[in-house]
ZALO-817385 format. One record per residue (C-alpha): x negated, y, z. Coordinates in nm, 4 decimals, always signed. Example, Ala and Ser with C-alpha at 12.3 -4.5 7.8 and 13.67 -1.06 7.14 Angstrom:
<atoms>
atom xx: -1.2300&yy: -0.4500&zz: +0.7800 $
atom xx: -1.3670&yy: -0.1060&zz: +0.7140 $
</atoms>
This chain:
<atoms>
atom xx: -0.4562&yy: -1.5912&zz: -1.1836 $
atom xx: -0.6713&yy: -1.3309&zz: -1.3733 $
atom xx: -0.3992&yy: -1.1435&zz: -1.4308 $
atom xx: -0.2692&yy: -1.1665&zz: -1.0399 $
atom xx: -0.6210&yy: -1.0416&zz: -0.9374 $
atom xx: -0.6023&yy: -0.7869&zz: -1.2021 $
atom xx: -0.2603&yy: -0.6839&zz: -1.1008 $
atom xx: -0.2478&yy: -0.7609&zz: -0.7400 $
atom xx: -0.1488&yy: -0.3910&zz: -0.6355 $
atom xx: +0.0190&yy: -0.2500&zz: -0.9616 $
atom xx: +0.3113&yy: -0.3983&zz: -1.2111 $
atom xx: +0.0985&yy: -0.6031&zz: -1.3976 $
atom xx: +0.1041&yy: -0.8861&zz: -1.1106 $
atom xx: +0.4823&yy: -0.9573&zz: -1.2436 $
atom xx: +0.2633&yy: -1.1028&zz: -1.5558 $
atom xx: +0.0427&yy: -1.3214&zz: -1.3369 $
atom xx: +0.4306&yy: -1.4528&zz: -1.1474 $
atom xx: +0.5102&yy: -1.5234&zz: -1.4708 $
atom xx: +0.1503&yy: -1.7006&zz: -1.6347 $
atom xx: +0.1650&yy: -1.9039&zz: -1.3218 $
atom xx: +0.4918&yy: -2.0389&zz: -1.3216 $
atom xx: +0.4637&yy: -2.1585&zz: -1.6854 $
atom xx: +0.1127&yy: -2.2972&zz: -1.5806 $
atom xx: +0.2391&yy: -2.4704&zz: -1.3035 $
atom xx: +0.5050&yy: -2.6382&zz: -1.5036 $
atom xx: +0.2429&yy: -2.7199&zz: -1.8206 $
atom xx: -0.0035&yy: -2.9061&zz: -1.5498 $
atom xx: +0.2658&yy: -3.1081&zz: -1.4067 $
atom xx: +0.3876&yy: -3.2184&zz: -1.7224 $
atom xx: +0.0093&yy: -3.2912&zz: -1.8854 $
atom xx: -0.1262&yy: -3.4123&zz: -1.5942 $
atom xx: -0.4207&yy: -3.1473&zz: -1.6389 $
atom xx: -0.6261&yy: -3.0120&zz: -1.3455 $
atom xx: -0.6201&yy: -2.6696&zz: -1.2265 $
atom xx: -0.2832&yy: -2.6418&zz: -1.0523 $
atom xx: -0.4893&yy: -2.4371&zz: -0.7744 $
atom xx: -0.5556&yy: -2.1674&zz: -0.9789 $
atom xx: -0.1874&yy: -2.1640&zz: -1.1148 $
atom xx: -0.0286&yy: -2.1440&zz: -0.7445 $
atom xx: -0.3172&yy: -1.8258&zz: -0.6106 $
atom xx: -0.1553&yy: -1.6557&zz: -0.9424 $
atom xx: +0.1884&yy: -1.7232&zz: -0.8515 $
atom xx: +0.1104&yy: -1.5890&zz: -0.4924 $
atom xx: -0.0686&yy: -1.2820&zz: -0.6449 $
atom xx: +0.2144&yy: -1.2191&zz: -0.8749 $
atom xx: +0.4222&yy: -1.1921&zz: -0.5217 $
atom xx: +0.1450&yy: -0.9398&zz: -0.3903 $
atom xx: +0.1949&yy: -0.7204&zz: -0.7143 $
atom xx: +0.5939&yy: -0.7566&zz: -0.6688 $
atom xx: +0.5935&yy: -0.6718&zz: -0.3175 $
atom xx: +0.3417&yy: -0.3729&zz: -0.3410 $
atom xx: +0.5530&yy: -0.2616&zz: -0.6105 $
atom xx: +0.8861&yy: -0.3033&zz: -0.4031 $
atom xx: +0.7061&yy: -0.0910&zz: -0.1353 $
atom xx: +0.5772&yy: +0.1774&zz: -0.3599 $
atom xx: +0.9265&yy: +0.2624&zz: -0.4976 $
atom xx: +1.0690&yy: +0.2641&zz: -0.1288 $
atom xx: +0.7899&yy: +0.4884&zz: -0.0254 $
atom xx: +0.8530&yy: +0.7424&zz: -0.2934 $
atom xx: +1.2059&yy: +0.7804&zz: -0.2501 $
atom xx: +1.1459&yy: +0.8247&zz: +0.1346 $
atom xx: +0.8886&yy: +1.0821&zz: +0.0507 $
atom xx: +1.1629&yy: +1.2726&zz: -0.1641 $
atom xx: +1.4721&yy: +1.2174&zz: +0.0611 $
atom xx: +1.2538&yy: +1.3366&zz: +0.3218 $
atom xx: +1.0821&yy: +1.6301&zz: +0.1213 $
atom xx: +1.3496&yy: +1.7648&zz: -0.0846 $
atom xx: +1.5796&yy: +1.9026&zz: +0.1963 $
atom xx: +1.2527&yy: +2.0941&zz: +0.3377 $
atom xx: +1.1997&yy: +2.2711&zz: -0.0076 $
atom xx: +1.6346&yy: +2.2751&zz: -0.0388 $
atom xx: +1.6137&yy: +2.5215&zz: +0.3393 $
atom xx: +1.2949&yy: +2.6760&zz: +0.2667 $
atom xx: +1.4297&yy: +2.8259&zz: -0.0666 $
atom xx: +1.7344&yy: +2.9358&zz: +0.0842 $
atom xx: +1.7179&yy: +3.3212&zz: +0.0490 $
atom xx: +1.9196&yy: +3.3667&zz: +0.3695 $
atom xx: +1.6498&yy: +3.1228&zz: +0.5980 $
atom xx: +1.3132&yy: +3.2470&zz: +0.4896 $
atom xx: +1.1138&yy: +3.4834&zz: +0.4464 $
atom xx: +1.2269&yy: +3.6181&zz: +0.7942 $
atom xx: +1.0105&yy: +3.8517&zz: +1.0281 $
atom xx: +1.1640&yy: +3.7204&zz: +1.3102 $
atom xx: +1.0405&yy: +3.3741&zz: +1.4569 $
atom xx: +1.3840&yy: +3.3067&zz: +1.6247 $
atom xx: +1.5017&yy: +3.2663&zz: +1.2296 $
atom xx: +1.2571&yy: +3.0141&zz: +1.0888 $
atom xx: +1.3872&yy: +2.7485&zz: +0.9229 $
atom xx: +1.5450&yy: +2.4420&zz: +1.1550 $
atom xx: +1.2600&yy: +2.2061&zz: +1.0462 $
atom xx: +0.9582&yy: +2.4817&zz: +1.0829 $
atom xx: +1.0598&yy: +2.5576&zz: +1.4175 $
atom xx: +1.0799&yy: +2.1832&zz: +1.5277 $
atom xx: +0.7527&yy: +2.1645&zz: +1.3192 $
atom xx: +0.6142&yy: +2.4290&zz: +1.5422 $
atom xx: +0.7396&yy: +2.2824&zz: +1.8837 $
atom xx: +0.9976&yy: +2.5725&zz: +1.9030 $
atom xx: +1.3583&yy: +2.5456&zz: +2.0230 $
</atoms>
């Protein structure tokens, strides 16, 4: 459970999922107490896994949006110019010009 709490928003949460599953299996076999702690570790481990997936998708989306901006700005034909009608398309849309 402690690893699940610490890793609820980082990659260590996967360990909470693994350790919680192992602990729950051992608790069922031996009949000891602590099933709630094991379930808590499993749930927090899944939250950690979901946060990892979220952040990976967020970074991929950020780069998929950012790279075209950088490529268009670094194109010498589009930037820098003195004529406002020659702004890159993303900048034109950002400034509200058509």
